[in-house]
C-alpha positions as CSV (number, residue, x, y, z in Angstrom):
1,X,-49.0,-6.7,27.1
2,X,-47.7,-3.1,27.6
3,X,-44.7,-2.5,29.0
4,X,-44.4,-1.3,32.6
5,X,-43.0,1.7,31.9
6,X,-45.1,2.7,28.7
7,X,-48.3,5.0,29.0
8,X,-51.8,4.0,28.6
9,X,-53.8,6.3,25.9
10,X,-57.2,6.8,26.0
11,X,-58.5,7.6,22.2
12,X,-62.0,9.6,22.0
13,X,-63.5,8.2,18.7
14,X,-63.7,4.7,17.2
15,X,-63.6,5.6,13.7
16,X,-60.7,5.3,11.2
17,X,-58.2,7.6,12.6
18,X,-59.1,6.4,16.5
19,X,-58.8,2.4,15.4
20,X,-55.6,3.1,13.3
21,X,-54.3,4.6,16.7
22,X,-54.8,1.8,18.4
23,X,-53.8,-0.8,16.2
24,X,-50.0,1.2,15.9
25,X,-50.3,1.2,19.6
26,X,-50.9,-2.2,19.9
27,X,-48.1,-3.0,17.7
28,X,-45.3,-0.6,19.3
29,X,-46.9,-2.5,23.0
30,X,-48.2,0.4,24.1
31,X,-51.8,-0.6,26.3
32,X,-54.8,2.2,25.2
33,X,-59.0,2.2,25.3
34,X,-61.2,3.4,23.0
35,X,-64.3,5.3,23.7
36,X,-67.0,5.7,21.0
37,X,-70.2,7.9,21.6
38,X,-72.6,6.0,19.1
39,X,-74.1,2.5,21.1
40,X,-73.2,0.3,17.9
41,X,-70.7,0.4,15.0
42,X,-72.3,0.2,11.5
43,X,-71.0,0.2,8.3
44,X,-72.3,3.0,7.3
45,X,-70.9,6.0,4.5
46,X,-70.3,5.7,0.8
47,X,-66.9,5.7,-1.0
48,X,-63.5,6.0,-0.1
49,X,-59.9,6.0,-2.2
50,X,-57.4,5.0,-0.8
51,X,-54.0,6.4,-2.0
52,X,-50.8,4.3,-2.2
53,X,-49.1,6.5,1.1
54,X,-52.7,5.4,3.1
55,X,-52.0,1.5,1.8
56,X,-48.1,2.1,3.5
57,X,-50.1,2.6,6.5
58,X,-52.0,-0.2,6.3
59,X,-49.6,-2.2,4.9
60,X,-47.6,-1.5,8.0
61,X,-50.8,-2.6,10.1
62,X,-50.9,-5.6,8.4
63,X,-54.0,-4.7,6.6
64,X,-53.6,-3.5,3.1
65,X,-54.3,-7.1,1.3
66,X,-57.5,-7.0,3.2
67,X,-58.7,-3.6,2.2
68,X,-57.2,-4.2,-1.7
69,X,-59.5,-7.7,-1.6
70,X,-62.3,-5.6,-0.2
71,X,-62.1,-2.9,-3.2
72,X,-61.2,-2.2,-6.3
73,X,-57.7,-1.2,-7.7
74,X,-57.7,2.2,-9.9
75,X,-56.2,1.9,-13.4
76,X,-56.2,5.7,-14.0
77,X,-57.7,8.9,-13.2
78,X,-59.1,10.8,-16.0
79,X,-60.5,14.6,-16.2
80,X,-63.4,15.9,-18.4
81,X,-65.3,19.2,-18.8
82,X,-68.8,19.5,-18.0
83,X,-69.7,18.8,-22.0
84,X,-67.8,15.2,-21.4
85,X,-64.6,16.3,-23.2
86,X,-61.3,14.6,-22.0
87,X,-58.6,17.0,-20.7
88,X,-56.1,14.8,-18.9
89,X,-55.1,11.3,-18.0
90,X,-52.6,9.5,-15.9
91,X,-52.2,6.0,-14.5
92,X,-52.8,5.3,-11.0
93,X,-50.9,3.3,-8.1
94,X,-48.9,0.4,-9.1
95,X,-49.8,1.2,-13.2
96,X,-47.7,4.6,-12.4
97,X,-44.9,2.6,-10.8
98,X,-46.6,3.1,-7.1
99,X,-44.9,-0.1,-5.2
100,X,-48.3,-0.2,-3.7
101,X,-51.9,0.1,-5.4
102,X,-54.7,3.0,-5.3
103,X,-58.0,1.4,-4.2
104,X,-61.8,2.4,-4.3
105,X,-63.4,0.8,-1.4
106,X,-66.6,1.5,0.9
107,X,-65.7,3.5,3.6
108,X,-67.8,0.7,6.0
109,X,-66.0,-2.1,4.7
110,X,-62.4,0.1,5.5
111,X,-63.6,0.4,8.9
112,X,-64.5,-3.2,9.4
113,X,-61.6,-4.3,8.7
114,X,-60.0,-1.8,11.4
115,X,-62.6,-2.7,13.7
116,X,-61.9,-6.7,13.4
117,X,-58.6,-6.6,13.7
118,X,-58.9,-4.1,16.5
119,X,-61.1,-6.9,18.1
120,X,-58.7,-9.9,17.0
121,X,-55.2,-8.1,18.2
122,X,-56.7,-5.4,21.4
123,X,-59.3,-6.9,22.6
124,X,-63.3,-6.5,23.0
125,X,-63.3,-5.1,26.4
126,X,-60.4,-2.1,25.3
127,X,-63.5,-0.7,23.0
128,X,-66.6,1.4,24.8
129,X,-69.6,2.2,23.1
130,X,-71.8,4.6,23.9
131,X,-69.3,6.8,25.8
132,X,-70.0,10.7,24.3
133,X,-67.1,12.7,25.6
134,X,-67.9,15.5,27.5
135,X,-65.3,17.0,29.3
136,X,-61.6,16.4,30.8
137,X,-59.4,17.2,33.6
138,X,-55.9,16.9,33.7
139,X,-53.0,17.1,36.2
140,X,-49.1,15.7,36.3
141,X,-50.3,11.8,37.2
142,X,-52.9,11.9,33.9
143,X,-56.0,12.6,32.3
144,X,-59.8,12.0,33.3
145,X,-62.3,11.9,30.8
146,X,-66.0,12.6,31.5
147,X,-68.8,11.3,29.4
148,X,-72.4,12.6,28.4
149,X,-74.2,9.1,30.8
150,X,-72.4,10.0,33.8
151,X,-69.1,7.7,33.5
152,X,-65.4,8.6,33.7
153,X,-62.0,7.1,32.6
154,X,-58.7,7.8,33.6
155,X,-55.6,7.4,31.5
156,X,-51.9,8.3,31.2
157,X,-52.5,10.3,28.2
158,X,-56.0,11.2,25.8
159,X,-55.6,11.5,22.2
160,X,-59.0,13.1,20.3
161,X,-60.1,11.6,17.4
162,X,-63.6,12.4,17.3
163,X,-63.8,14.0,14.0
164,X,-64.3,17.5,12.2
165,X,-67.1,18.3,15.0
166,X,-64.4,17.0,18.1
167,X,-65.8,17.8,21.2
168,X,-62.4,16.9,23.0
169,X,-61.1,19.9,20.4
170,X,-63.9,22.6,21.2
171,X,-63.0,22.2,25.2
172,X,-59.5,24.2,23.7
173,X,-60.9,26.2,20.7
174,X,-63.9,26.9,22.4
175,X,-66.5,28.7,19.7
176,X,-64.0,27.9,16.8
177,X,-66.2,28.2,13.7
178,X,-66.5,25.5,10.7
179,X,-64.7,27.2,7.5
180,X,-67.5,26.9,4.7
181,X,-67.4,28.9,1.4
182,X,-70.5,28.2,-0.2
183,X,-69.6,24.5,-1.6
184,X,-72.4,21.9,-1.1
185,X,-72.1,18.1,-2.1
186,X,-74.1,15.4,-2.3
187,X,-72.9,11.6,-2.2
188,X,-74.4,8.6,-3.3
189,X,-73.9,4.9,-4.5
190,X,-75.4,3.3,-7.7
191,X,-75.5,-0.4,-9.1
192,X,-74.8,-0.2,-13.2
193,X,-71.8,-1.3,-15.9
194,X,-68.4,-0.9,-15.2
195,X,-67.7,3.2,-16.7
196,X,-64.8,3.4,-19.1
197,X,-62.2,0.7,-18.0
198,X,-64.1,-0.4,-14.7
199,X,-60.8,0.6,-13.2
200,X,-61.1,4.4,-14.0
201,X,-61.5,7.2,-11.3
202,X,-63.2,10.5,-13.5
203,X,-63.5,13.7,-12.2
204,X,-65.9,15.8,-14.3
205,X,-66.8,19.4,-14.7
206,X,-65.4,22.3,-11.8
207,X,-66.8,23.3,-8.8
208,X,-67.8,26.7,-10.2
209,X,-70.5,25.1,-12.9
210,X,-70.9,22.0,-11.3
211,X,-68.6,19.1,-10.7
212,X,-68.8,15.2,-10.2
213,X,-66.6,12.7,-8.9
214,X,-66.7,9.3,-9.9
215,X,-65.3,6.2,-9.2
216,X,-66.1,2.5,-8.9
217,X,-65.9,0.8,-5.4
218,X,-67.0,-2.8,-5.5
219,X,-67.1,-5.4,-8.3
220,X,-70.0,-7.4,-9.6
221,X,-72.2,-6.4,-6.7
222,X,-75.3,-8.5,-8.6
223,X,-73.8,-11.5,-10.1
224,X,-74.6,-9.9,-13.7
225,X,-71.3,-8.1,-13.6
226,X,-72.5,-4.8,-12.1
227,X,-70.2,-2.5,-10.1
228,X,-71.0,-0.1,-6.8
229,X,-70.4,3.3,-8.1
230,X,-69.7,6.0,-5.9
231,X,-70.5,9.4,-7.0
232,X,-70.2,13.0,-5.4
233,X,-71.5,16.0,-6.6
234,X,-70.6,19.4,-6.0
235,X,-71.6,22.9,-6.7
236,X,-70.2,26.5,-5.5
237,X,-72.9,29.0,-4.9
238,X,-72.5,32.2,-3.2
239,X,-74.4,32.9,-0.2
240,X,-75.5,29.1,0.1
241,X,-76.8,27.6,3.0
242,X,-74.6,24.5,4.5
243,X,-75.9,21.3,3.9
244,X,-77.1,19.1,6.5
245,X,-75.2,16.4,7.6
246,X,-77.8,14.6,9.2
247,X,-80.6,14.1,6.9
248,X,-80.6,12.2,3.4
249,X,-79.8,13.4,0.0
250,X,-82.6,14.4,-2.2
251,X,-81.7,13.6,-5.6
252,X,-84.0,16.2,-6.9
253,X,-82.7,19.3,-5.1
254,X,-79.5,19.0,-7.1
255,X,-80.1,16.8,-10.4
256,X,-81.1,19.2,-12.5
257,X,-77.8,21.3,-12.6
258,X,-76.8,18.0,-14.5
259,X,-79.6,17.7,-16.8
260,X,-77.3,18.4,-20.0
261,X,-74.6,16.0,-18.6
262,X,-75.6,12.9,-21.5
263,X,-72.1,11.3,-23.1
264,X,-71.8,8.4,-25.0
265,X,-70.0,6.6,-22.0
266,X,-72.1,8.3,-19.6
267,X,-75.3,9.7,-18.0
268,X,-74.5,11.5,-15.2
269,X,-78.9,12.0,-14.2
270,X,-79.3,8.7,-14.4
271,X,-76.4,7.7,-12.4
272,X,-77.7,10.4,-9.7
273,X,-81.4,8.9,-9.9
274,X,-80.4,5.3,-9.7
275,X,-78.7,6.0,-6.5
276,X,-79.7,3.1,-3.5
277,X,-79.1,6.0,-1.0
278,X,-77.9,9.3,-1.7
279,X,-76.4,11.7,1.6
280,X,-75.9,15.8,1.6
281,X,-72.9,17.2,3.4
282,X,-71.3,20.8,3.5
283,X,-67.7,20.9,2.0
284,X,-66.1,22.2,5.3
285,X,-62.9,22.4,7.4
286,X,-61.4,24.4,9.6
287,X,-58.4,27.1,9.7
288,X,-55.1,25.2,10.6
289,X,-54.1,26.1,14.6
290,X,-51.1,26.8,16.5
291,X,-51.2,23.9,18.5
292,X,-52.9,20.4,18.9
293,X,-50.9,19.4,22.4
294,X,-52.1,20.4,25.5
295,X,-50.4,19.0,28.2
296,X,-51.4,15.0,28.1
297,X,-53.7,15.7,25.6
298,X,-53.7,15.9,21.9
299,X,-55.7,15.7,18.7
300,X,-55.6,13.2,15.7
301,X,-57.1,13.4,12.0
302,X,-59.9,15.5,11.2
303,X,-60.1,16.9,15.3
304,X,-56.1,17.9,14.1
305,X,-56.5,18.9,10.7
306,X,-60.1,18.6,9.4
307,X,-59.7,19.3,5.8
308,X,-62.0,19.4,2.6
309,X,-62.7,16.0,1.1
310,X,-60.6,16.5,-1.9
311,X,-57.7,14.9,-2.9
312,X,-58.8,11.1,-1.0
313,X,-56.4,12.8,1.5
314,X,-58.2,12.7,4.7
315,X,-58.5,9.1,5.7
316,X,-54.6,9.1,4.4
317,X,-53.1,11.9,6.7
318,X,-55.4,10.2,10.0
319,X,-53.5,7.0,9.2
320,X,-49.9,8.7,9.0
321,X,-50.6,10.8,12.5
322,X,-51.4,7.2,14.0
323,X,-48.3,5.7,13.0
324,X,-46.2,8.8,13.7
325,X,-47.9,9.4,16.9
326,X,-47.6,5.6,18.0
327,X,-43.9,5.4,17.4
328,X,-43.0,8.5,18.9
329,X,-44.5,7.4,22.0
330,X,-42.3,3.8,22.0
331,X,-39.6,5.6,21.1
332,X,-39.9,8.6,23.9
333,X,-38.4,8.5,27.7
334,X,-41.2,11.3,28.2
335,X,-44.8,10.7,27.0
336,X,-44.9,14.7,27.1
337,X,-41.7,15.0,24.7
338,X,-43.8,12.5,22.4
339,X,-47.0,14.4,21.8
340,X,-45.0,17.7,21.4
341,X,-42.7,15.9,18.8
342,X,-45.7,14.4,17.1
343,X,-47.2,17.9,16.6
344,X,-44.1,19.4,15.4
345,X,-43.8,16.7,12.6
346,X,-47.4,16.3,11.4
347,X,-49.0,19.7,12.2
348,X,-47.0,22.1,9.5
349,X,-47.5,19.5,6.7
350,X,-51.2,18.8,7.5
351,X,-52.0,23.1,7.7
352,X,-50.3,22.9,4.2
353,X,-52.8,20.7,3.0
354,X,-55.6,22.1,4.1
355,X,-54.5,25.4,2.5
356,X,-53.6,23.3,-0.6
357,X,-57.3,21.6,-0.9
358,X,-59.3,24.8,-0.8
359,X,-56.9,26.7,-3.3
360,X,-55.0,24.2,-5.2
361,X,-56.9,20.8,-5.5
362,X,-56.6,18.2,-7.5
363,X,-59.6,19.1,-10.0
364,X,-57.6,22.6,-10.2
365,X,-56.8,20.9,-13.8
366,X,-60.7,21.3,-14.5
367,X,-60.7,24.9,-13.0
368,X,-57.8,25.9,-15.4
369,X,-59.1,24.5,-18.3
370,X,-62.6,26.5,-17.3
371,X,-61.0,29.7,-17.4
372,X,-59.1,28.8,-20.1
373,X,-62.2,27.9,-22.6
374,X,-64.2,30.4,-21.0
375,X,-66.3,27.8,-20.0
376,X,-67.1,26.7,-23.5
377,X,-66.4,23.3,-25.4
378,X,-62.9,23.0,-27.5
379,X,-61.9,21.7,-30.6
380,X,-58.7,19.4,-28.8
381,X,-57.3,20.1,-25.5
382,X,-53.5,20.3,-26.7
383,X,-55.3,23.8,-28.6
384,X,-55.9,25.5,-24.8
385,X,-53.2,23.7,-22.6
386,X,-50.5,21.4,-22.9
387,X,-50.4,17.6,-21.3
388,X,-47.0,18.8,-19.3
389,X,-48.5,21.6,-18.1
390,X,-51.6,19.7,-16.8
391,X,-49.1,17.0,-15.7
392,X,-47.7,19.5,-13.4
393,X,-50.7,20.4,-11.8
394,X,-51.2,17.0,-11.1
395,X,-47.8,15.9,-9.6
396,X,-47.3,19.3,-7.6
397,X,-50.5,18.5,-5.5
398,X,-49.0,15.1,-5.0
399,X,-45.9,16.6,-4.0
400,X,-47.7,18.8,-1.2
401,X,-50.1,15.6,-0.2
402,X,-46.8,13.3,0.4
403,X,-47.7,10.9,-1.8
404,X,-45.5,11.8,-4.8
405,X,-43.9,8.5,-6.3
406,X,-40.4,9.4,-4.7
407,X,-42.2,10.2,-1.2
408,X,-43.9,6.7,-1.3
409,X,-40.9,4.4,-2.7
410,X,-38.8,6.1,0.3
């Protein structure tokens, strides 16, 4: 039950960030309503990796155990060039000394865990489907949201968690373009025997010559020991048109790029062609903006800081946003002050991650090796670059993204 002097919050968007905010608000005694555009919530999408700082946020919500049970705990992260040659390996999650694991999980399962918790704790009557946001007005008393079906809703505050193409953000930044740098991606899931340890997160090649990110997200899916393997194919091409979010991907559109990627430990073309389903996406983000908060309205997750889907950080940052905002609202005497404090705490941090994901992403290790070798096979990686140098590249990204070992332990 919400305290009488606490605001009621309208959340636009019922994805991972929106549901996490609703659960975080419930945890601190603040009432909310969630408005979602789609008429039914389904388990869609492919895989997602929950890094230790994301698991920390789920632990705060009492959901870390469920997430871990629904996915696969990563043992290691391994980097290879496009010729299949080993570059660098590091332990991950608990195996690297973190107090929490790193988990690969189907995105739909994570969403279902959050949704089930919402329905149990907050209540089904607080979730409104088929409400596509159209416009808002606000005054000193509150915010009124208008929806495409002609309905409306009022609340003390409104939080936009409606994704990279946020309709709420567009009210305050009309005509804002997506930032597309010529990188297109295709994502799929394939049932096949475990690769390497069966707990390995693999990055192969680079976006300049073709890149694959591959990791398992479900164990023994057929009773014969096969795993559900999540994979992402990426390529940057000068002058390329953006992929379409709304159509299924066709492996024949890109598999030829990986035709020679057949190693003694993995046949990449076979992995791609064996996919149960493929989706195509452009790799886009938006330039950081100077503010998220406009009176009684603020932005959260991809609506606030859409970032390249690299480094498994988009969902983690949305989960952190949710906790910081909820706890700020619970502690503040004036809700408007809490929205400003949330923005001041989170905007600079996420802006740095957006810029880092563009310029020095986690797979910069592969890019650097490709530069040093002229995109040719090498004799031994130590003849190209030391393991200490590679480790520093990895550690520097973790610090910027907020999941260095020291930060998560704190």
